[in-house]
Chimera marker file (.cmm) of the C-alpha trace (Angstrom):
<marker_set name="trace">
<marker id="1" x="-105.161" y="47.227" z="28.161" r="1" g="1" b="0" radius="0.5"/>
<marker id="2" x="-102.737" y="49.407" z="30.133" r="1" g="1" b="0" radius="0.5"/>
<marker id="3" x="-104.716" y="48.626" z="33.307" r="1" g="1" b="0" radius="0.5"/>
<marker id="4" x="-104.353" y="44.892" z="32.662" r="1" g="1" b="0" radius="0.5"/>
<marker id="5" x="-100.608" y="45.236" z="32.098" r="1" g="1" b="0" radius="0.5"/>
<marker id="6" x="-100.182" y="47.209" z="35.334" r="1" g="1" b="0" radius="0.5"/>
<marker id="7" x="-102.023" y="44.550" z="37.321" r="1" g="1" b="0" radius="0.5"/>
<marker id="8" x="-99.947" y="41.810" z="35.749" r="1" g="1" b="0" radius="0.5"/>
<marker id="9" x="-96.774" y="43.676" z="36.714" r="1" g="1" b="0" radius="0.5"/>
<marker id="10" x="-97.984" y="43.991" z="40.321" r="1" g="1" b="0" radius="0.5"/>
<marker id="11" x="-98.881" y="40.297" z="40.367" r="1" g="1" b="0" radius="0.5"/>
<marker id="12" x="-95.460" y="39.386" z="38.976" r="1" g="1" b="0" radius="0.5"/>
<marker id="13" x="-93.683" y="41.504" z="41.601" r="1" g="1" b="0" radius="0.5"/>
<marker id="14" x="-95.653" y="39.904" z="44.414" r="1" g="1" b="0" radius="0.5"/>
<marker id="15" x="-95.155" y="36.407" z="43.054" r="1" g="1" b="0" radius="0.5"/>
<marker id="16" x="-91.439" y="37.082" z="42.648" r="1" g="1" b="0" radius="0.5"/>
<marker id="17" x="-91.154" y="38.391" z="46.216" r="1" g="1" b="0" radius="0.5"/>
<marker id="18" x="-92.986" y="35.398" z="47.614" r="1" g="1" b="0" radius="0.5"/>
<marker id="19" x="-90.770" y="32.990" z="45.691" r="1" g="1" b="0" radius="0.5"/>
<marker id="20" x="-87.691" y="34.237" z="47.535" r="1" g="1" b="0" radius="0.5"/>
<marker id="21" x="-89.219" y="33.682" z="50.977" r="1" g="1" b="0" radius="0.5"/>
<marker id="22" x="-88.079" y="30.781" z="53.144" r="1" g="1" b="0" radius="0.5"/>
<marker id="23" x="-91.585" y="29.782" z="54.209" r="1" g="1" b="0" radius="0.5"/>
<marker id="24" x="-93.776" y="27.383" z="52.264" r="1" g="1" b="0" radius="0.5"/>
<marker id="25" x="-95.792" y="29.197" z="49.613" r="1" g="1" b="0" radius="0.5"/>
<marker id="26" x="-99.414" y="29.910" z="50.394" r="1" g="1" b="0" radius="0.5"/>
<marker id="27" x="-102.042" y="29.202" z="47.801" r="1" g="1" b="0" radius="0.5"/>
<marker id="28" x="-103.071" y="32.454" z="46.147" r="1" g="1" b="0" radius="0.5"/>
<marker id="29" x="-106.712" y="33.553" z="46.255" r="1" g="1" b="0" radius="0.5"/>
<marker id="30" x="-108.898" y="31.806" z="43.660" r="1" g="1" b="0" radius="0.5"/>
<marker id="31" x="-109.248" y="34.941" z="41.529" r="1" g="1" b="0" radius="0.5"/>
<marker id="32" x="-105.444" y="35.221" z="41.389" r="1" g="1" b="0" radius="0.5"/>
<marker id="33" x="-104.980" y="31.528" z="40.639" r="1" g="1" b="0" radius="0.5"/>
<marker id="34" x="-107.425" y="31.773" z="37.729" r="1" g="1" b="0" radius="0.5"/>
<marker id="35" x="-105.332" y="34.590" z="36.283" r="1" g="1" b="0" radius="0.5"/>
<marker id="36" x="-102.115" y="32.609" z="36.744" r="1" g="1" b="0" radius="0.5"/>
<marker id="37" x="-103.678" y="29.571" z="35.087" r="1" g="1" b="0" radius="0.5"/>
<marker id="38" x="-103.972" y="31.579" z="31.861" r="1" g="1" b="0" radius="0.5"/>
<marker id="39" x="-100.221" y="31.070" z="31.342" r="1" g="1" b="0" radius="0.5"/>
<marker id="40" x="-100.841" y="27.419" z="30.468" r="1" g="1" b="0" radius="0.5"/>
<marker id="41" x="-102.842" y="28.265" z="27.322" r="1" g="1" b="0" radius="0.5"/>
<marker id="42" x="-100.691" y="27.513" z="24.266" r="1" g="1" b="0" radius="0.5"/>
<marker id="43" x="-102.734" y="29.509" z="21.756" r="1" g="1" b="0" radius="0.5"/>
<marker id="44" x="-101.848" y="33.213" z="21.900" r="1" g="1" b="0" radius="0.5"/>
<marker id="45" x="-105.411" y="34.403" z="21.224" r="1" g="1" b="0" radius="0.5"/>
<marker id="46" x="-106.865" y="32.063" z="23.850" r="1" g="1" b="0" radius="0.5"/>
<marker id="47" x="-104.219" y="33.133" z="26.400" r="1" g="1" b="0" radius="0.5"/>
<marker id="48" x="-104.918" y="36.821" z="25.757" r="1" g="1" b="0" radius="0.5"/>
<marker id="49" x="-108.675" y="36.283" z="26.015" r="1" g="1" b="0" radius="0.5"/>
<marker id="50" x="-108.141" y="34.405" z="29.285" r="1" g="1" b="0" radius="0.5"/>
<marker id="51" x="-105.935" y="37.207" z="30.689" r="1" g="1" b="0" radius="0.5"/>
<marker id="52" x="-108.467" y="39.852" z="29.662" r="1" g="1" b="0" radius="0.5"/>
<marker id="53" x="-111.315" y="37.959" z="31.329" r="1" g="1" b="0" radius="0.5"/>
<marker id="54" x="-109.414" y="37.146" z="34.532" r="1" g="1" b="0" radius="0.5"/>
<marker id="55" x="-107.897" y="40.628" z="34.956" r="1" g="1" b="0" radius="0.5"/>
<marker id="56" x="-111.435" y="41.989" z="35.113" r="1" g="1" b="0" radius="0.5"/>
<marker id="57" x="-112.220" y="39.580" z="37.944" r="1" g="1" b="0" radius="0.5"/>
<marker id="58" x="-109.023" y="40.450" z="39.781" r="1" g="1" b="0" radius="0.5"/>
<marker id="59" x="-109.666" y="44.169" z="39.350" r="1" g="1" b="0" radius="0.5"/>
<marker id="60" x="-113.181" y="43.761" z="40.781" r="1" g="1" b="0" radius="0.5"/>
<marker id="61" x="-111.804" y="41.772" z="43.733" r="1" g="1" b="0" radius="0.5"/>
<marker id="62" x="-109.241" y="44.506" z="44.446" r="1" g="1" b="0" radius="0.5"/>
<marker id="63" x="-111.896" y="47.240" z="44.151" r="1" g="1" b="0" radius="0.5"/>
<marker id="64" x="-114.193" y="45.396" z="46.587" r="1" g="1" b="0" radius="0.5"/>
<marker id="65" x="-111.252" y="44.750" z="48.971" r="1" g="1" b="0" radius="0.5"/>
<marker id="66" x="-111.634" y="40.959" z="48.657" r="1" g="1" b="0" radius="0.5"/>
<marker id="67" x="-108.012" y="40.908" z="47.496" r="1" g="1" b="0" radius="0.5"/>
<marker id="68" x="-105.406" y="43.339" z="48.770" r="1" g="1" b="0" radius="0.5"/>
<marker id="69" x="-102.189" y="43.910" z="46.861" r="1" g="1" b="0" radius="0.5"/>
<marker id="70" x="-99.145" y="45.195" z="48.755" r="1" g="1" b="0" radius="0.5"/>
<marker id="71" x="-95.487" y="45.439" z="47.887" r="1" g="1" b="0" radius="0.5"/>
<marker id="72" x="-92.581" y="44.721" z="50.240" r="1" g="1" b="0" radius="0.5"/>
<marker id="73" x="-92.177" y="48.422" z="51.168" r="1" g="1" b="0" radius="0.5"/>
<marker id="74" x="-95.844" y="48.674" z="52.181" r="1" g="1" b="0" radius="0.5"/>
<marker id="75" x="-95.539" y="45.519" z="54.265" r="1" g="1" b="0" radius="0.5"/>
<marker id="76" x="-92.455" y="46.871" z="56.044" r="1" g="1" b="0" radius="0.5"/>
<marker id="77" x="-94.260" y="50.159" z="56.763" r="1" g="1" b="0" radius="0.5"/>
<marker id="78" x="-97.217" y="48.239" z="58.196" r="1" g="1" b="0" radius="0.5"/>
<marker id="79" x="-94.931" y="46.111" z="60.379" r="1" g="1" b="0" radius="0.5"/>
<marker id="80" x="-93.210" y="49.236" z="61.666" r="1" g="1" b="0" radius="0.5"/>
<marker id="81" x="-96.509" y="50.932" z="62.500" r="1" g="1" b="0" radius="0.5"/>
<marker id="82" x="-97.664" y="47.841" z="64.434" r="1" g="1" b="0" radius="0.5"/>
<marker id="83" x="-94.419" y="47.458" z="66.446" r="1" g="1" b="0" radius="0.5"/>
<marker id="84" x="-95.220" y="46.763" z="70.081" r="1" g="1" b="0" radius="0.5"/>
<marker id="85" x="-98.834" y="45.708" z="69.613" r="1" g="1" b="0" radius="0.5"/>
<marker id="86" x="-99.879" y="42.202" z="70.607" r="1" g="1" b="0" radius="0.5"/>
<marker id="87" x="-101.843" y="41.039" z="67.582" r="1" g="1" b="0" radius="0.5"/>
<marker id="88" x="-103.038" y="37.586" z="66.597" r="1" g="1" b="0" radius="0.5"/>
<marker id="89" x="-100.867" y="35.917" z="63.976" r="1" g="1" b="0" radius="0.5"/>
<marker id="90" x="-102.865" y="35.685" z="60.768" r="1" g="1" b="0" radius="0.5"/>
<marker id="91" x="-99.628" y="35.194" z="58.775" r="1" g="1" b="0" radius="0.5"/>
<marker id="92" x="-100.377" y="38.431" z="56.925" r="1" g="1" b="0" radius="0.5"/>
<marker id="93" x="-96.716" y="39.384" z="56.787" r="1" g="1" b="0" radius="0.5"/>
<marker id="94" x="-95.133" y="35.952" z="56.520" r="1" g="1" b="0" radius="0.5"/>
<marker id="95" x="-93.889" y="33.775" z="59.343" r="1" g="1" b="0" radius="0.5"/>
<marker id="96" x="-91.415" y="36.311" z="60.707" r="1" g="1" b="0" radius="0.5"/>
<marker id="97" x="-88.649" y="33.699" z="60.578" r="1" g="1" b="0" radius="0.5"/>
<marker id="98" x="-86.584" y="35.801" z="58.203" r="1" g="1" b="0" radius="0.5"/>
<marker id="99" x="-83.475" y="36.947" z="60.121" r="1" g="1" b="0" radius="0.5"/>
<marker id="100" x="-83.472" y="40.372" z="58.446" r="1" g="1" b="0" radius="0.5"/>
<marker id="101" x="-87.088" y="40.984" z="59.513" r="1" g="1" b="0" radius="0.5"/>
<marker id="102" x="-86.359" y="39.904" z="63.099" r="1" g="1" b="0" radius="0.5"/>
<marker id="103" x="-83.421" y="42.312" z="63.289" r="1" g="1" b="0" radius="0.5"/>
<marker id="104" x="-85.227" y="45.141" z="61.520" r="1" g="1" b="0" radius="0.5"/>
<marker id="105" x="-88.259" y="44.989" z="63.806" r="1" g="1" b="0" radius="0.5"/>
<marker id="106" x="-86.530" y="44.439" z="67.140" r="1" g="1" b="0" radius="0.5"/>
<marker id="107" x="-86.447" y="48.207" z="67.653" r="1" g="1" b="0" radius="0.5"/>
<marker id="108" x="-87.864" y="51.425" z="66.300" r="1" g="1" b="0" radius="0.5"/>
<marker id="109" x="-86.499" y="54.941" z="66.229" r="1" g="1" b="0" radius="0.5"/>
<marker id="110" x="-88.975" y="57.787" z="66.240" r="1" g="1" b="0" radius="0.5"/>
<marker id="111" x="-89.692" y="61.246" z="67.604" r="1" g="1" b="0" radius="0.5"/>
<marker id="112" x="-92.005" y="62.193" z="70.444" r="1" g="1" b="0" radius="0.5"/>
<marker id="113" x="-94.973" y="64.265" z="69.267" r="1" g="1" b="0" radius="0.5"/>
<marker id="114" x="-96.727" y="64.588" z="72.651" r="1" g="1" b="0" radius="0.5"/>
<marker id="115" x="-95.681" y="63.755" z="76.211" r="1" g="1" b="0" radius="0.5"/>
<marker id="116" x="-97.685" y="64.087" z="79.403" r="1" g="1" b="0" radius="0.5"/>
<marker id="117" x="-97.426" y="62.697" z="82.885" r="1" g="1" b="0" radius="0.5"/>
<marker id="118" x="-100.296" y="60.730" z="84.436" r="1" g="1" b="0" radius="0.5"/>
<marker id="119" x="-101.414" y="60.902" z="88.054" r="1" g="1" b="0" radius="0.5"/>
<marker id="120" x="-99.192" y="57.918" z="88.914" r="1" g="1" b="0" radius="0.5"/>
<marker id="121" x="-96.219" y="59.956" z="87.585" r="1" g="1" b="0" radius="0.5"/>
<marker id="122" x="-95.708" y="57.611" z="84.620" r="1" g="1" b="0" radius="0.5"/>
<marker id="123" x="-95.495" y="59.157" z="81.175" r="1" g="1" b="0" radius="0.5"/>
<marker id="124" x="-97.760" y="58.796" z="78.165" r="1" g="1" b="0" radius="0.5"/>
<marker id="125" x="-95.761" y="59.239" z="74.969" r="1" g="1" b="0" radius="0.5"/>
<marker id="126" x="-97.303" y="59.770" z="71.536" r="1" g="1" b="0" radius="0.5"/>
<marker id="127" x="-94.861" y="59.151" z="68.704" r="1" g="1" b="0" radius="0.5"/>
<marker id="128" x="-94.892" y="60.019" z="65.022" r="1" g="1" b="0" radius="0.5"/>
<marker id="129" x="-97.656" y="57.972" z="63.414" r="1" g="1" b="0" radius="0.5"/>
<marker id="130" x="-99.767" y="58.272" z="66.620" r="1" g="1" b="0" radius="0.5"/>
<marker id="131" x="-98.310" y="55.215" z="68.369" r="1" g="1" b="0" radius="0.5"/>
<marker id="132" x="-99.124" y="55.553" z="72.088" r="1" g="1" b="0" radius="0.5"/>
<marker id="133" x="-96.570" y="54.176" z="74.548" r="1" g="1" b="0" radius="0.5"/>
<marker id="134" x="-96.979" y="54.282" z="78.334" r="1" g="1" b="0" radius="0.5"/>
<marker id="135" x="-94.199" y="54.096" z="80.917" r="1" g="1" b="0" radius="0.5"/>
<marker id="136" x="-94.647" y="51.112" z="83.260" r="1" g="1" b="0" radius="0.5"/>
<marker id="137" x="-91.829" y="51.541" z="85.762" r="1" g="1" b="0" radius="0.5"/>
<marker id="138" x="-91.205" y="54.235" z="88.388" r="1" g="1" b="0" radius="0.5"/>
<marker id="139" x="-88.019" y="55.598" z="86.850" r="1" g="1" b="0" radius="0.5"/>
<marker id="140" x="-87.652" y="59.403" z="86.906" r="1" g="1" b="0" radius="0.5"/>
<marker id="141" x="-86.063" y="61.261" z="84.012" r="1" g="1" b="0" radius="0.5"/>
<marker id="142" x="-83.233" y="63.778" z="84.318" r="1" g="1" b="0" radius="0.5"/>
<marker id="143" x="-84.949" y="65.715" z="81.501" r="1" g="1" b="0" radius="0.5"/>
<marker id="144" x="-88.693" y="65.216" z="81.152" r="1" g="1" b="0" radius="0.5"/>
<marker id="145" x="-89.811" y="63.874" z="77.767" r="1" g="1" b="0" radius="0.5"/>
<marker id="146" x="-91.083" y="66.580" z="75.432" r="1" g="1" b="0" radius="0.5"/>
<marker id="147" x="-92.133" y="66.917" z="71.791" r="1" g="1" b="0" radius="0.5"/>
<marker id="148" x="-89.240" y="66.706" z="69.358" r="1" g="1" b="0" radius="0.5"/>
<marker id="149" x="-87.085" y="64.414" z="71.512" r="1" g="1" b="0" radius="0.5"/>
<marker id="150" x="-85.760" y="61.271" z="69.801" r="1" g="1" b="0" radius="0.5"/>
<marker id="151" x="-86.891" y="57.918" z="71.191" r="1" g="1" b="0" radius="0.5"/>
<marker id="152" x="-85.511" y="54.430" z="70.649" r="1" g="1" b="0" radius="0.5"/>
<marker id="153" x="-87.738" y="51.529" z="71.711" r="1" g="1" b="0" radius="0.5"/>
<marker id="154" x="-86.256" y="48.027" z="71.850" r="1" g="1" b="0" radius="0.5"/>
<marker id="155" x="-87.748" y="44.639" z="72.528" r="1" g="1" b="0" radius="0.5"/>
<marker id="156" x="-86.689" y="43.372" z="75.950" r="1" g="1" b="0" radius="0.5"/>
<marker id="157" x="-87.157" y="40.138" z="77.881" r="1" g="1" b="0" radius="0.5"/>
<marker id="158" x="-90.497" y="38.347" z="78.120" r="1" g="1" b="0" radius="0.5"/>
<marker id="159" x="-92.394" y="40.554" z="75.699" r="1" g="1" b="0" radius="0.5"/>
<marker id="160" x="-91.519" y="43.841" z="77.367" r="1" g="1" b="0" radius="0.5"/>
<marker id="161" x="-90.033" y="46.969" z="75.784" r="1" g="1" b="0" radius="0.5"/>
<marker id="162" x="-87.406" y="49.506" z="76.832" r="1" g="1" b="0" radius="0.5"/>
<marker id="163" x="-87.516" y="53.125" z="75.691" r="1" g="1" b="0" radius="0.5"/>
<marker id="164" x="-84.449" y="55.320" z="75.572" r="1" g="1" b="0" radius="0.5"/>
<marker id="165" x="-85.557" y="58.957" z="75.370" r="1" g="1" b="0" radius="0.5"/>
<marker id="166" x="-83.031" y="61.576" z="74.345" r="1" g="1" b="0" radius="0.5"/>
<marker id="167" x="-80.060" y="59.410" z="75.348" r="1" g="1" b="0" radius="0.5"/>
<marker id="168" x="-81.229" y="58.998" z="78.958" r="1" g="1" b="0" radius="0.5"/>
<marker id="169" x="-81.462" y="55.765" z="80.936" r="1" g="1" b="0" radius="0.5"/>
<marker id="170" x="-84.031" y="53.420" z="79.394" r="1" g="1" b="0" radius="0.5"/>
<marker id="171" x="-87.463" y="52.966" z="80.984" r="1" g="1" b="0" radius="0.5"/>
<marker id="172" x="-89.967" y="50.139" z="80.593" r="1" g="1" b="0" radius="0.5"/>
<marker id="173" x="-92.930" y="50.919" z="78.356" r="1" g="1" b="0" radius="0.5"/>
<marker id="174" x="-95.843" y="49.150" z="76.712" r="1" g="1" b="0" radius="0.5"/>
<marker id="175" x="-97.848" y="50.100" z="73.664" r="1" g="1" b="0" radius="0.5"/>
<marker id="176" x="-101.532" y="50.948" z="74.014" r="1" g="1" b="0" radius="0.5"/>
<marker id="177" x="-102.584" y="51.562" z="70.398" r="1" g="1" b="0" radius="0.5"/>
<link id1="1" id2="2" r="1" g="1" b="0" radius="0.2"/>
<link id1="2" id2="3" r="1" g="1" b="0" radius="0.2"/>
<link id1="3" id2="4" r="1" g="1" b="0" radius="0.2"/>
<link id1="4" id2="5" r="1" g="1" b="0" radius="0.2"/>
<link id1="5" id2="6" r="1" g="1" b="0" radius="0.2"/>
<link id1="6" id2="7" r="1" g="1" b="0" radius="0.2"/>
<link id1="7" id2="8" r="1" g="1" b="0" radius="0.2"/>
<link id1="8" id2="9" r="1" g="1" b="0" radius="0.2"/>
<link id1="9" id2="10" r="1" g="1" b="0" radius="0.2"/>
<link id1="10" id2="11" r="1" g="1" b="0" radius="0.2"/>
<link id1="11" id2="12" r="1" g="1" b="0" radius="0.2"/>
<link id1="12" id2="13" r="1" g="1" b="0" radius="0.2"/>
<link id1="13" id2="14" r="1" g="1" b="0" radius="0.2"/>
<link id1="14" id2="15" r="1" g="1" b="0" radius="0.2"/>
<link id1="15" id2="16" r="1" g="1" b="0" radius="0.2"/>
<link id1="16" id2="17" r="1" g="1" b="0" radius="0.2"/>
<link id1="17" id2="18" r="1" g="1" b="0" radius="0.2"/>
<link id1="18" id2="19" r="1" g="1" b="0" radius="0.2"/>
<link id1="19" id2="20" r="1" g="1" b="0" radius="0.2"/>
<link id1="20" id2="21" r="1" g="1" b="0" radius="0.2"/>
<link id1="21" id2="22" r="1" g="1" b="0" radius="0.2"/>
<link id1="22" id2="23" r="1" g="1" b="0" radius="0.2"/>
<link id1="23" id2="24" r="1" g="1" b="0" radius="0.2"/>
<link id1="24" id2="25" r="1" g="1" b="0" radius="0.2"/>
<link id1="25" id2="26" r="1" g="1" b="0" radius="0.2"/>
<link id1="26" id2="27" r="1" g="1" b="0" radius="0.2"/>
<link id1="27" id2="28" r="1" g="1" b="0" radius="0.2"/>
<link id1="28" id2="29" r="1" g="1" b="0" radius="0.2"/>
<link id1="29" id2="30" r="1" g="1" b="0" radius="0.2"/>
<link id1="30" id2="31" r="1" g="1" b="0" radius="0.2"/>
<link id1="31" id2="32" r="1" g="1" b="0" radius="0.2"/>
<link id1="32" id2="33" r="1" g="1" b="0" radius="0.2"/>
<link id1="33" id2="34" r="1" g="1" b="0" radius="0.2"/>
<link id1="34" id2="35" r="1" g="1" b="0" radius="0.2"/>
<link id1="35" id2="36" r="1" g="1" b="0" radius="0.2"/>
<link id1="36" id2="37" r="1" g="1" b="0" radius="0.2"/>
<link id1="37" id2="38" r="1" g="1" b="0" radius="0.2"/>
<link id1="38" id2="39" r="1" g="1" b="0" radius="0.2"/>
<link id1="39" id2="40" r="1" g="1" b="0" radius="0.2"/>
<link id1="40" id2="41" r="1" g="1" b="0" radius="0.2"/>
<link id1="41" id2="42" r="1" g="1" b="0" radius="0.2"/>
<link id1="42" id2="43" r="1" g="1" b="0" radius="0.2"/>
<link id1="43" id2="44" r="1" g="1" b="0" radius="0.2"/>
<link id1="44" id2="45" r="1" g="1" b="0" radius="0.2"/>
<link id1="45" id2="46" r="1" g="1" b="0" radius="0.2"/>
<link id1="46" id2="47" r="1" g="1" b="0" radius="0.2"/>
<link id1="47" id2="48" r="1" g="1" b="0" radius="0.2"/>
<link id1="48" id2="49" r="1" g="1" b="0" radius="0.2"/>
<link id1="49" id2="50" r="1" g="1" b="0" radius="0.2"/>
<link id1="50" id2="51" r="1" g="1" b="0" radius="0.2"/>
<link id1="51" id2="52" r="1" g="1" b="0" radius="0.2"/>
<link id1="52" id2="53" r="1" g="1" b="0" radius="0.2"/>
<link id1="53" id2="54" r="1" g="1" b="0" radius="0.2"/>
<link id1="54" id2="55" r="1" g="1" b="0" radius="0.2"/>
<link id1="55" id2="56" r="1" g="1" b="0" radius="0.2"/>
<link id1="56" id2="57" r="1" g="1" b="0" radius="0.2"/>
<link id1="57" id2="58" r="1" g="1" b="0" radius="0.2"/>
<link id1="58" id2="59" r="1" g="1" b="0" radius="0.2"/>
<link id1="59" id2="60" r="1" g="1" b="0" radius="0.2"/>
<link id1="60" id2="61" r="1" g="1" b="0" radius="0.2"/>
<link id1="61" id2="62" r="1" g="1" b="0" radius="0.2"/>
<link id1="62" id2="63" r="1" g="1" b="0" radius="0.2"/>
<link id1="63" id2="64" r="1" g="1" b="0" radius="0.2"/>
<link id1="64" id2="65" r="1" g="1" b="0" radius="0.2"/>
<link id1="65" id2="66" r="1" g="1" b="0" radius="0.2"/>
<link id1="66" id2="67" r="1" g="1" b="0" radius="0.2"/>
<link id1="67" id2="68" r="1" g="1" b="0" radius="0.2"/>
<link id1="68" id2="69" r="1" g="1" b="0" radius="0.2"/>
<link id1="69" id2="70" r="1" g="1" b="0" radius="0.2"/>
<link id1="70" id2="71" r="1" g="1" b="0" radius="0.2"/>
<link id1="71" id2="72" r="1" g="1" b="0" radius="0.2"/>
<link id1="72" id2="73" r="1" g="1" b="0" radius="0.2"/>
<link id1="73" id2="74" r="1" g="1" b="0" radius="0.2"/>
<link id1="74" id2="75" r="1" g="1" b="0" radius="0.2"/>
<link id1="75" id2="76" r="1" g="1" b="0" radius="0.2"/>
<link id1="76" id2="77" r="1" g="1" b="0" radius="0.2"/>
<link id1="77" id2="78" r="1" g="1" b="0" radius="0.2"/>
<link id1="78" id2="79" r="1" g="1" b="0" radius="0.2"/>
<link id1="79" id2="80" r="1" g="1" b="0" radius="0.2"/>
<link id1="80" id2="81" r="1" g="1" b="0" radius="0.2"/>
<link id1="81" id2="82" r="1" g="1" b="0" radius="0.2"/>
<link id1="82" id2="83" r="1" g="1" b="0" radius="0.2"/>
<link id1="83" id2="84" r="1" g="1" b="0" radius="0.2"/>
<link id1="84" id2="85" r="1" g="1" b="0" radius="0.2"/>
<link id1="85" id2="86" r="1" g="1" b="0" radius="0.2"/>
<link id1="86" id2="87" r="1" g="1" b="0" radius="0.2"/>
<link id1="87" id2="88" r="1" g="1" b="0" radius="0.2"/>
<link id1="88" id2="89" r="1" g="1" b="0" radius="0.2"/>
<link id1="89" id2="90" r="1" g="1" b="0" radius="0.2"/>
<link id1="90" id2="91" r="1" g="1" b="0" radius="0.2"/>
<link id1="91" id2="92" r="1" g="1" b="0" radius="0.2"/>
<link id1="92" id2="93" r="1" g="1" b="0" radius="0.2"/>
<link id1="93" id2="94" r="1" g="1" b="0" radius="0.2"/>
<link id1="94" id2="95" r="1" g="1" b="0" radius="0.2"/>
<link id1="95" id2="96" r="1" g="1" b="0" radius="0.2"/>
<link id1="96" id2="97" r="1" g="1" b="0" radius="0.2"/>
<link id1="97" id2="98" r="1" g="1" b="0" radius="0.2"/>
<link id1="98" id2="99" r="1" g="1" b="0" radius="0.2"/>
<link id1="99" id2="100" r="1" g="1" b="0" radius="0.2"/>
<link id1="100" id2="101" r="1" g="1" b="0" radius="0.2"/>
<link id1="101" id2="102" r="1" g="1" b="0" radius="0.2"/>
<link id1="102" id2="103" r="1" g="1" b="0" radius="0.2"/>
<link id1="103" id2="104" r="1" g="1" b="0" radius="0.2"/>
<link id1="104" id2="105" r="1" g="1" b="0" radius="0.2"/>
<link id1="105" id2="106" r="1" g="1" b="0" radius="0.2"/>
<link id1="106" id2="107" r="1" g="1" b="0" radius="0.2"/>
<link id1="107" id2="108" r="1" g="1" b="0" radius="0.2"/>
<link id1="108" id2="109" r="1" g="1" b="0" radius="0.2"/>
<link id1="109" id2="110" r="1" g="1" b="0" radius="0.2"/>
<link id1="110" id2="111" r="1" g="1" b="0" radius="0.2"/>
<link id1="111" id2="112" r="1" g="1" b="0" radius="0.2"/>
<link id1="112" id2="113" r="1" g="1" b="0" radius="0.2"/>
<link id1="113" id2="114" r="1" g="1" b="0" radius="0.2"/>
<link id1="114" id2="115" r="1" g="1" b="0" radius="0.2"/>
<link id1="115" id2="116" r="1" g="1" b="0" radius="0.2"/>
<link id1="116" id2="117" r="1" g="1" b="0" radius="0.2"/>
<link id1="117" id2="118" r="1" g="1" b="0" radius="0.2"/>
<link id1="118" id2="119" r="1" g="1" b="0" radius="0.2"/>
<link id1="119" id2="120" r="1" g="1" b="0" radius="0.2"/>
<link id1="120" id2="121" r="1" g="1" b="0" radius="0.2"/>
<link id1="121" id2="122" r="1" g="1" b="0" radius="0.2"/>
<link id1="122" id2="123" r="1" g="1" b="0" radius="0.2"/>
<link id1="123" id2="124" r="1" g="1" b="0" radius="0.2"/>
<link id1="124" id2="125" r="1" g="1" b="0" radius="0.2"/>
<link id1="125" id2="126" r="1" g="1" b="0" radius="0.2"/>
<link id1="126" id2="127" r="1" g="1" b="0" radius="0.2"/>
<link id1="127" id2="128" r="1" g="1" b="0" radius="0.2"/>
<link id1="128" id2="129" r="1" g="1" b="0" radius="0.2"/>
<link id1="129" id2="130" r="1" g="1" b="0" radius="0.2"/>
<link id1="130" id2="131" r="1" g="1" b="0" radius="0.2"/>
<link id1="131" id2="132" r="1" g="1" b="0" radius="0.2"/>
<link id1="132" id2="133" r="1" g="1" b="0" radius="0.2"/>
<link id1="133" id2="134" r="1" g="1" b="0" radius="0.2"/>
<link id1="134" id2="135" r="1" g="1" b="0" radius="0.2"/>
<link id1="135" id2="136" r="1" g="1" b="0" radius="0.2"/>
<link id1="136" id2="137" r="1" g="1" b="0" radius="0.2"/>
<link id1="137" id2="138" r="1" g="1" b="0" radius="0.2"/>
<link id1="138" id2="139" r="1" g="1" b="0" radius="0.2"/>
<link id1="139" id2="140" r="1" g="1" b="0" radius="0.2"/>
<link id1="140" id2="141" r="1" g="1" b="0" radius="0.2"/>
<link id1="141" id2="142" r="1" g="1" b="0" radius="0.2"/>
<link id1="142" id2="143" r="1" g="1" b="0" radius="0.2"/>
<link id1="143" id2="144" r="1" g="1" b="0" radius="0.2"/>
<link id1="144" id2="145" r="1" g="1" b="0" radius="0.2"/>
<link id1="145" id2="146" r="1" g="1" b="0" radius="0.2"/>
<link id1="146" id2="147" r="1" g="1" b="0" radius="0.2"/>
<link id1="147" id2="148" r="1" g="1" b="0" radius="0.2"/>
<link id1="148" id2="149" r="1" g="1" b="0" radius="0.2"/>
<link id1="149" id2="150" r="1" g="1" b="0" radius="0.2"/>
<link id1="150" id2="151" r="1" g="1" b="0" radius="0.2"/>
<link id1="151" id2="152" r="1" g="1" b="0" radius="0.2"/>
<link id1="152" id2="153" r="1" g="1" b="0" radius="0.2"/>
<link id1="153" id2="154" r="1" g="1" b="0" radius="0.2"/>
<link id1="154" id2="155" r="1" g="1" b="0" radius="0.2"/>
<link id1="155" id2="156" r="1" g="1" b="0" radius="0.2"/>
<link id1="156" id2="157" r="1" g="1" b="0" radius="0.2"/>
<link id1="157" id2="158" r="1" g="1" b="0" radius="0.2"/>
<link id1="158" id2="159" r="1" g="1" b="0" radius="0.2"/>
<link id1="159" id2="160" r="1" g="1" b="0" radius="0.2"/>
<link id1="160" id2="161" r="1" g="1" b="0" radius="0.2"/>
<link id1="161" id2="162" r="1" g="1" b="0" radius="0.2"/>
<link id1="162" id2="163" r="1" g="1" b="0" radius="0.2"/>
<link id1="163" id2="164" r="1" g="1" b="0" radius="0.2"/>
<link id1="164" id2="165" r="1" g="1" b="0" radius="0.2"/>
<link id1="165" id2="166" r="1" g="1" b="0" radius="0.2"/>
<link id1="166" id2="167" r="1" g="1" b="0" radius="0.2"/>
<link id1="167" id2="168" r="1" g="1" b="0" radius="0.2"/>
<link id1="168" id2="169" r="1" g="1" b="0" radius="0.2"/>
<link id1="169" id2="170" r="1" g="1" b="0" radius="0.2"/>
<link id1="170" id2="171" r="1" g="1" b="0" radius="0.2"/>
<link id1="171" id2="172" r="1" g="1" b="0" radius="0.2"/>
<link id1="172" id2="173" r="1" g="1" b="0" radius="0.2"/>
<link id1="173" id2="174" r="1" g="1" b="0" radius="0.2"/>
<link id1="174" id2="175" r="1" g="1" b="0" radius="0.2"/>
<link id1="175" id2="176" r="1" g="1" b="0" radius="0.2"/>
<link id1="176" id2="177" r="1" g="1" b="0" radius="0.2"/>
</marker_set>
């Protein structure tokens, strides 16, 4: 019964988070909708039996990865880890119209883990979390990038990105993975 209560709490948190969004609500997966429909049962015993039956289905769907449950913090972490990648929009994280999300994900601050120069003298930078960024302009650094240096990457015009490494002049970069 504790397992069922925990799942219901997770469902309630997700439903509550989605209710505050500005975008039109998406229909939940069928297994989730069946669980939510149990609320309409007036008889306490019938409602409990319905919840017990549907929680089992939801649990199986989560175990088989047919349904994935994520909270707002996990979604923000995923958005941060995908910053700079050109991905198709499957509306996994909402429409992105939320002003706070646009501001929050217009730049990232990180630390360089690896830095090496290619034959064309442009730099390959690996950041915390293994994000790989490559310099695309011919700008030389006063101090070469090295592990431990802070990096700030901001969205720039026309889908490009600017990286400021250790407070130096920004260079153009693009993300490779």
